[in-house]
Each structure stands twice: as C-alpha cells, then as structure tokens.
C-alpha positions as CSV (number, residue, x, y, z in Angstrom):
1,M,-152.8,156.8,84.2
2,N,-152.4,154.6,81.2
3,I,-151.0,156.4,78.3
4,G,-150.2,155.4,74.7
5,I,-147.5,157.2,72.5
6,L,-147.9,156.9,68.9
7,L,-144.6,157.1,66.9
8,T,-144.0,157.0,63.2
9,E,-142.1,154.0,61.9
10,F,-140.6,153.1,65.4
11,P,-137.8,152.9,66.0
12,N,-136.0,155.8,64.3
13,Q,-133.7,158.7,65.0
14,T,-136.6,161.0,65.9
15,S,-138.1,158.4,68.3
16,I,-135.7,159.1,71.2
17,S,-137.0,162.4,72.3
18,M,-140.6,161.3,72.5
19,W,-139.6,158.0,74.0
20,R,-137.8,159.8,76.8
21,V,-141.1,161.5,77.7
22,G,-142.6,158.0,78.0
23,D,-139.7,156.9,80.1
24,A,-140.2,159.9,82.4
25,L,-143.9,159.0,82.7
26,R,-143.1,155.5,83.7
27,K,-140.8,156.8,86.4
28,Q,-143.6,159.0,87.7
29,G,-145.7,155.8,88.1
30,H,-147.8,155.9,84.9
31,S,-148.3,153.0,82.5
32,V,-147.0,153.6,79.0
33,N,-147.6,151.6,75.9
34,I,-145.7,152.4,72.6
35,L,-147.7,152.3,69.4
36,S,-146.3,152.8,65.9
37,T,-147.6,153.4,62.5
38,R,-145.4,150.5,61.3
39,K,-141.9,148.9,62.3
40,S,-138.9,150.8,61.0
41,K,-136.5,149.0,58.7
42,L,-133.6,150.8,60.5
43,Q,-133.4,148.5,63.5
44,D,-129.6,148.6,63.4
45,V,-129.4,152.3,64.1
46,C,-131.9,152.8,66.8
47,H,-130.9,153.6,70.4
48,Q,-130.1,150.6,72.5
49,S,-132.4,152.0,75.3
50,L,-135.4,151.6,72.9
51,Q,-135.0,147.7,72.4
52,A,-137.5,146.6,74.9
53,D,-140.2,148.8,73.5
54,V,-139.3,147.8,70.1
55,E,-140.3,144.3,71.0
56,S,-143.4,145.1,73.0
57,A,-144.8,148.0,70.8
58,L,-148.0,147.6,68.8
59,Y,-147.4,148.2,65.0
60,A,-150.5,149.4,63.3
61,W,-149.5,148.3,59.9
62,P,-149.9,145.6,58.6
63,P,-153.5,145.4,60.1
64,N,-155.7,142.3,60.3
65,F,-158.2,142.9,57.6
66,G,-160.3,139.9,58.7
67,K,-160.7,141.3,62.2
68,A,-161.3,144.6,60.8
69,L,-164.1,143.3,58.6
70,L,-165.7,141.6,61.6
71,F,-165.5,144.9,63.5
72,A,-167.2,146.7,60.7
73,L,-170.1,144.1,60.5
74,H,-170.8,144.6,64.3
75,R,-170.2,148.3,64.4
76,P,-171.2,149.7,61.0
77,N,-171.7,153.1,62.6
78,R,-168.1,153.4,63.7
79,I,-167.0,152.6,60.1
80,L,-169.5,155.2,58.7
81,A,-167.9,157.8,61.0
82,C,-164.6,156.9,59.6
83,L,-165.6,157.1,56.1
84,Q,-167.2,160.4,56.8
85,Y,-164.0,161.8,58.2
86,I,-162.0,160.6,55.2
87,F,-164.4,162.0,52.6
88,S,-164.8,165.3,54.4
89,L,-161.1,166.1,54.0
90,D,-161.2,169.6,52.3
91,E,-157.8,169.6,50.9
92,S,-157.2,166.0,49.7
93,G,-158.3,164.9,46.3
94,F,-160.5,161.9,45.7
95,V,-157.7,159.4,44.9
96,E,-155.9,160.5,48.0
97,K,-159.1,159.9,50.1
98,L,-159.3,156.4,48.7
99,K,-155.7,155.6,49.7
100,L,-156.7,156.5,53.4
101,I,-159.5,153.8,53.5
102,P,-157.2,150.9,54.4
103,M,-156.0,153.0,57.2
104,I,-159.3,152.3,59.0
105,A,-158.1,148.7,59.5
106,S,-155.0,149.9,61.3
107,A,-157.1,152.5,63.3
108,I,-159.3,149.6,64.5
109,K,-156.2,147.6,65.5
110,I,-154.9,150.6,67.7
111,A,-158.5,151.0,69.1
112,K,-158.8,147.3,70.1
113,F,-155.3,147.3,71.5
114,S,-156.0,150.4,73.6
115,K,-159.2,148.9,74.9
116,A,-157.4,145.6,75.8
117,N,-154.7,147.6,77.6
118,N,-156.9,150.3,79.3
119,I,-155.2,153.0,77.5
120,E,-156.8,156.4,78.5
121,H,-155.0,158.7,76.3
122,V,-152.7,158.7,73.3
123,L,-149.9,161.3,72.6
124,V,-149.2,161.5,68.9
125,H,-145.7,162.4,67.9
126,S,-146.3,163.4,64.2
127,L,-148.9,165.6,62.5
128,A,-148.6,163.8,59.2
129,N,-150.6,160.7,58.5
130,G,-150.3,159.6,62.1
131,A,-152.8,162.3,62.9
132,H,-155.3,160.8,60.5
133,L,-154.7,157.4,61.9
134,I,-155.4,158.5,65.5
135,N,-158.5,160.3,64.5
136,L,-159.8,157.2,62.8
137,S,-158.9,155.2,65.9
138,Y,-160.8,157.7,68.1
139,L,-163.8,157.4,65.8
140,S,-163.5,153.6,66.0
141,G,-163.9,153.7,69.7
142,G,-160.4,154.4,70.8
143,P,-159.2,156.8,73.5
144,N,-158.9,160.5,73.3
145,F,-155.6,162.0,72.1
146,S,-153.3,165.0,71.8
147,L,-151.2,166.0,68.8
148,R,-147.7,167.1,68.8
149,L,-146.5,169.7,66.2
150,G,-142.8,169.4,66.1
151,G,-142.1,171.9,63.2
152,D,-143.7,174.2,60.7
153,L,-147.2,173.1,59.7
154,E,-146.4,173.1,56.1
155,A,-143.9,170.3,56.6
156,Y,-146.7,167.9,57.7
157,G,-149.0,167.9,54.7
158,K,-152.5,169.2,54.6
159,D,-156.1,168.9,56.0
160,H,-154.9,170.1,59.4
161,K,-158.4,171.3,60.5
162,S,-159.6,167.8,60.2
163,K,-156.6,166.4,62.0
164,F,-157.3,168.7,64.9
165,S,-161.1,168.2,64.9
166,N,-161.2,165.5,67.7
167,A,-157.9,166.3,69.5
168,L,-158.2,167.0,73.3
169,F,-155.3,169.4,73.2
170,T,-152.1,170.0,71.3
171,L,-148.5,170.2,72.1
172,P,-146.5,172.6,69.7
173,A,-142.8,172.6,70.0
174,S,-142.3,176.3,70.0
175,L,-144.2,179.6,70.2
176,N,-143.9,179.9,66.4
177,N,-145.7,176.6,65.9
178,R,-148.4,177.8,68.5
179,D,-149.0,180.9,66.5
180,Q,-149.3,178.9,63.2
181,I,-152.0,176.8,65.0
182,L,-153.8,180.0,66.2
183,E,-153.5,181.6,62.8
184,Y,-155.3,178.8,61.1
185,K,-157.8,178.5,64.0
186,L,-157.1,174.7,64.4
187,I,-157.9,174.5,68.1
188,D,-158.9,176.6,71.0
189,R,-156.1,178.8,72.4
190,K,-156.8,177.4,76.0
191,K,-156.1,173.7,74.6
192,I,-152.5,174.5,73.6
193,L,-149.5,173.3,75.7
194,T,-146.4,174.7,74.2
195,T,-143.4,172.6,75.1
196,W,-140.2,171.0,73.9
197,L,-139.9,167.4,74.7
198,G,-137.0,167.6,77.1
199,V,-133.9,165.7,77.8
200,D,-132.7,163.4,80.6
201,T,-130.5,165.7,82.7
202,E,-129.2,162.8,84.7
203,K,-127.7,161.2,81.6
204,F,-126.6,164.3,79.7
205,T,-124.2,165.9,82.1
206,P,-121.1,168.0,81.8
207,R,-117.7,166.6,81.8
208,S,-115.6,166.9,85.0
209,N,-112.4,168.3,83.5
210,S,-112.0,171.9,82.6
211,L,-111.9,173.4,79.1
212,K,-108.8,172.7,77.0
213,N,-107.2,175.6,75.4
214,D,-104.9,174.0,72.8
215,I,-107.2,172.8,70.0
216,L,-110.7,173.9,70.1
217,Q,-113.1,171.1,69.9
218,L,-116.3,171.8,67.9
219,V,-119.2,169.4,67.5
220,T,-122.5,169.0,65.7
221,V,-124.8,166.1,66.2
222,A,-127.6,166.1,63.6
223,R,-128.8,164.3,60.5
224,L,-126.7,165.0,57.4
225,N,-128.9,166.9,55.2
226,P,-128.9,170.5,53.8
227,A,-131.5,171.8,56.3
228,K,-129.0,171.3,59.2
229,G,-126.6,173.8,57.6
230,H,-123.3,171.9,58.2
231,I,-121.9,173.5,55.0
232,Y,-121.9,176.9,56.9
233,A,-120.0,175.6,59.7
234,L,-117.4,174.1,57.3
235,E,-117.1,177.5,55.5
236,S,-116.5,179.0,58.9
237,L,-113.6,176.7,59.5
238,L,-111.8,178.3,56.5
239,E,-112.1,181.7,58.1
240,L,-110.9,180.4,61.6
241,Q,-107.8,179.1,59.9
242,K,-107.1,182.6,58.7
243,Q,-107.2,183.8,62.3
244,N,-104.8,181.0,63.4
245,I,-107.3,179.4,65.6
246,R,-106.5,175.8,66.1
247,F,-109.7,173.6,66.0
248,H,-111.1,170.2,65.3
249,Y,-114.8,169.7,64.1
250,T,-116.6,166.5,64.7
251,I,-119.7,165.8,62.7
252,A,-121.9,163.1,64.2
253,G,-124.8,161.7,62.2
254,S,-125.6,160.2,58.8
255,G,-127.8,161.1,55.9
256,P,-128.0,161.9,52.2
257,Y,-125.8,165.0,52.4
258,E,-122.8,163.0,53.7
259,N,-120.9,162.7,50.3
260,T,-121.3,166.4,49.5
261,L,-119.9,167.5,52.9
262,K,-116.9,165.0,52.6
263,S,-116.1,166.4,49.1
264,F,-116.1,169.9,50.5
265,V,-113.8,168.8,53.4
266,N,-111.5,167.1,50.8
267,E,-111.4,169.9,48.3
268,H,-110.4,172.5,50.9
269,N,-107.8,170.4,52.7
270,L,-109.7,170.1,55.9
271,D,-109.4,166.3,56.3
272,E,-107.2,166.5,59.4
273,H,-109.4,169.0,61.0
274,V,-112.8,167.4,60.6
275,T,-114.1,163.9,61.6
276,F,-117.3,162.2,60.4
277,T,-118.3,159.7,62.9
278,G,-121.5,158.3,61.1
279,H,-124.6,157.5,63.2
280,V,-124.0,157.5,67.0
281,D,-126.3,156.2,69.6
282,E,-127.2,158.1,72.8
283,S,-124.2,156.8,74.8
284,K,-121.8,157.8,72.0
285,A,-123.5,161.2,71.6
286,I,-123.0,161.9,75.3
287,V,-119.3,161.1,75.1
288,L,-118.9,163.4,72.0
289,L,-120.8,166.2,73.8
290,Q,-118.7,165.8,76.9
291,S,-115.5,165.8,74.9
292,A,-116.4,169.1,73.1
293,D,-115.8,172.8,73.8
294,I,-118.6,174.3,71.6
295,F,-121.8,172.9,70.0
296,L,-122.8,174.1,66.5
297,L,-126.2,174.0,65.0
298,N,-126.8,176.0,61.9
299,S,-130.2,174.9,60.7
300,I,-131.9,176.7,57.9
301,G,-135.3,176.9,56.2
302,I,-138.6,175.3,57.7
303,G,-139.3,172.2,59.7
304,E,-137.0,172.9,62.7
305,A,-138.9,173.8,66.0
306,S,-137.0,172.9,69.3
307,P,-133.9,170.9,68.2
308,V,-133.4,168.0,70.8
309,S,-129.6,168.0,70.0
310,L,-129.4,171.6,71.0
311,I,-131.1,170.9,74.4
312,E,-128.9,167.8,74.8
313,A,-125.7,169.9,74.3
314,M,-126.9,172.5,76.8
315,A,-127.6,169.7,79.3
316,C,-123.9,168.7,78.9
317,G,-122.9,172.2,79.8
318,L,-121.7,173.2,76.3
319,P,-121.9,176.8,75.1
320,C,-124.0,176.5,72.0
321,I,-124.0,178.6,68.8
322,S,-127.4,178.2,67.0
323,S,-129.0,179.7,64.1
324,I,-132.3,181.6,64.7
325,I,-134.9,179.2,63.5
326,G,-138.2,177.8,65.0
327,G,-138.0,177.9,68.6
328,T,-134.4,178.3,69.1
329,P,-134.8,181.9,70.5
330,Q,-137.0,180.3,73.3
331,I,-134.4,177.7,74.1
332,I,-131.4,180.1,74.1
333,T,-131.3,183.4,76.0
334,D,-128.7,185.1,73.6
335,G,-125.5,185.8,75.3
336,K,-126.4,184.2,78.5
337,D,-126.9,180.4,78.1
338,G,-126.0,180.3,74.4
339,I,-125.4,182.4,71.3
340,L,-128.0,183.0,68.4
341,I,-127.0,184.0,64.9
342,P,-128.9,184.7,61.7
343,Q,-129.3,181.6,59.3
344,K,-126.5,181.2,56.7
345,D,-124.4,183.9,58.3
346,V,-120.8,182.5,58.1
347,D,-119.3,185.8,59.4
348,A,-121.6,185.8,62.5
349,L,-120.7,182.1,63.2
350,T,-117.0,182.7,62.8
351,S,-116.8,185.7,65.1
352,S,-119.0,183.8,67.7
353,I,-116.6,180.8,67.7
354,A,-113.6,183.1,67.9
355,K,-115.0,185.1,70.7
356,L,-115.7,181.9,72.7
357,A,-112.2,180.6,71.8
358,T,-110.4,183.7,72.9
359,D,-112.5,184.1,76.1
360,L,-112.4,181.0,78.1
361,Q,-114.1,182.7,81.0
362,L,-117.1,183.6,78.8
363,C,-117.2,180.1,77.4
364,K,-117.3,178.6,80.8
365,E,-119.9,180.9,82.0
366,I,-122.4,180.3,79.1
367,G,-121.8,176.7,79.4
368,K,-122.6,176.7,83.2
369,N,-125.8,178.8,82.4
370,A,-126.8,176.4,79.7
371,R,-126.6,173.5,82.2
372,T,-128.7,175.5,84.7
373,S,-131.3,176.2,82.0
374,A,-131.5,172.5,81.1
375,I,-132.1,171.4,84.6
376,E,-134.7,174.1,85.3
377,Y,-136.7,174.0,82.1
378,F,-135.6,171.0,79.8
379,S,-135.9,168.1,82.0
380,C,-138.1,165.4,80.3
381,Q,-139.5,164.8,83.9
382,Q,-140.9,168.3,83.7
383,V,-142.3,167.8,80.4
384,A,-144.0,164.6,81.4
385,A,-145.5,166.2,84.5
386,A,-146.9,169.2,82.3
387,F,-148.4,166.6,79.9
388,T,-150.2,164.7,82.5
389,D,-151.3,167.9,84.3
390,A,-152.7,169.1,81.0
391,I,-154.8,165.8,80.7
392,T,-156.1,166.1,84.3
393,T,-156.8,169.8,83.9
394,I,-158.7,169.7,80.6
395,T,-160.8,166.7,81.6
396,S,-161.8,167.8,85.1
397,N,-161.9,171.7,85.1
398,S,-164.0,173.7,82.7
399,E,-161.9,176.8,83.5
400,F,-158.5,175.9,82.3
401,D,-155.6,177.5,80.3
402,L,-152.8,175.0,79.4
403,E,-150.5,177.9,78.6
404,K,-149.8,178.3,82.4
405,L,-148.1,174.8,82.4
406,S,-145.8,175.6,79.4
407,P,-142.1,175.2,80.3
408,I,-141.3,177.5,77.4
409,V,-143.5,180.3,78.8
410,K,-142.0,179.9,82.1
411,K,-138.5,180.2,80.8
412,L,-139.3,183.4,78.7
413,N,-141.1,185.0,81.7
414,K,-138.0,184.4,83.8
415,A,-135.7,185.8,81.1
416,A,-137.8,188.9,80.9
417,T,-137.5,189.7,84.6
C-alpha cells in the first residue's frame, strides 16, 4: 500500500511519534511519503532519524501558483468544489474564509504529488488547518484520508464537522477524544479507530543494571510550558526534602516556561538537585530514561491525549507517575503498570514518589509491568498494522467496526478481566 503522512511544519518535536508509525509501515512493506504543510524553521532541534525524510518530503507551502492556475483552467469543477467547501464553513467568518483560498494552491500541489507517487491514502496528524488542507486536496482529486485527533477538540480550532465531512475514518488518541467526536456527531461510530501512536520498543528498552538506592533519580521529558505541570514536581521536591529522601530531578526539554522553572529552582535552593538539559533528541532521551528510577508527568488542563513521553518511559521499564488527563487512565492501569494522581495534587505526587522510593520491590514490579504493557499494546508496529487493517476493512467490507482493531480497547478489556 502507498501511504502519505501529512505533518504540520515538519520536522518538529511532535513529528517523531507519527514518523515512527510511518517507519513501522515501511518495515511492514508499505511505501510511505512524508507530506508537510510547510518546512519547519527548527531544523537544528529535530531528531536525526528524521533527516532523510526532511530532504525528500513534499512541502505544501509555498505552492506553485502558476501551476495551480493552469489546474484551475483545466478543472474548474474541482476549484468550485474547493470554494464551496471553504464558503460553507459554518463557524468561520468571511475574512477567515478568504484567508483559506490560497490554501487551494497548496492542496493542488499535494493532489498532484499524490497522483505522481501513487499515494492511495493520507494519514493527517493534525486536526487544525491541516485538516482543511487535506479536504481541499481530496476535492482537487487527491486520495482519501484519515484524521488524527491528538487532543481535546477545542485545541484544534473550529469547523470540525466540515473537516470530518470527507474523511474515510478517524484515529482519536484516547477514549475521551473518541467521545468528543461522538458527542458532536462528526463521523459514524464504526469509522473510529481509537489508538495511541506507539513507540519503538526495540529502541526504548530497560537498562540492564538494577535500581540504585542511594540517590533517587527522577526525570521528566516534555516541552517546558505550564501545561506540562513541571512546577508541581518542583514543589513536591521541597516536600521530599522534609522526608529526608535524597533525589535528583532531570528536566529534559525546552520551551517558554524555562526561565520561570529555573527561577523557582534558584529561589528554593534546589540548584544542586535539579538539572535542565534543554532539548534532547531521541538517543539522548533514551539514555536519560534508562538512567532514571521514576518518570514524572504532571500535565494539566486540556490538549493532552496519549502522551508519547509516558509511553516511551514505560517502554524503558520505568515506573511512571502521571496526572489523570486525557488518555492517561487508558495507558496506565493504576497501581499495576504505573501510578495515576489528580492534576495539581502535590501531596499525592509526593506520597507516590516516597512510596516507590521506600519500596524498591514495588518500584521494580511496576517498572516490569510497564515494559510488558509497552510490548503488548504500545508498539508502533501494532499501531501501523491496525491502521492498514482499518483501511482494508473499511474499503472492502460493508459490515465493519474499527473499534475491534483498537489497541486501547484491547488493553482496557484485558485490565477488566
């Protein structure tokens, strides 16, 4: 099967999880082309494994307006269909609709590239303007497509009914996201494949040495913004000090919240207990995870669905403490392969860390179970197989239900038995 994957401003930090699915598809014998809305300016911080696709990817912007005009002259009905799509958007204002018109030229570029490369289906990573772009491409004669919902709907703008109107099926990242799709009646229930994006469990592996019990190594790998809740982990460190628990906390990632976090560390004399690494690529992230004892993720608010960093940490055999947000209750079976706590609950975070720090057998057992769950449910190979099975099923069988293919549903069903 020839598949296209449409990413937003490739390459960037969120590209790697979807790219892994593409890599898994290739290993399964499929042809994969990377498409992107435009080329990212952050070339220096992308994962090295993406470089070959950075060079070969099709970037929709800037388009060739001359070729788009020729296309319009020869296929006016296609252009009329695109204009009808834009001006039928219920929630966008007139000026907003006008701003979408140049996108038609980019959509034509994708459609022509897809035809030249025999692309049969496009998986779209974002439900923001990328969803408009792929609809316009489809109306311009491009291939059918599926839409990924990687977080709460409200984080992706508006006009979602139009975005879903031509989609073959959709891939929400959690049951919460699935329920949002159903609540707004965006697509038939049977056309929903709920799945995380997965992790390469052959790369993300546990370390060989046993847990240290001198200084507890804590780690978070995430963007540095308020929504990731780093501040609650730092507040928890102050409580751990009162309990005479020795620790070191490594914060990997970059972002606008960095100076605020560093100021907190300095003001509370935590400098020798906290390390900021800045951005890390995949190989460095693996080393950090393999060097840690506990992984922390304290995300808050909306937008989070199935955090890739959490799945990566579990694949490395780390006991993870995560806030209850989005799809984390579907990733972690509380008390078995991880620990779930309420958002912004510093006391719960502190007691959970202390419990693992003082019970190394429990720490080891949860980490072992986390690795087992990763192999059984989180492998990007399994996600890739479910994705192609969904395309085959929906195009060849009138009696289908993509829910049966969902890795998330399979994990929850087993946890319930």
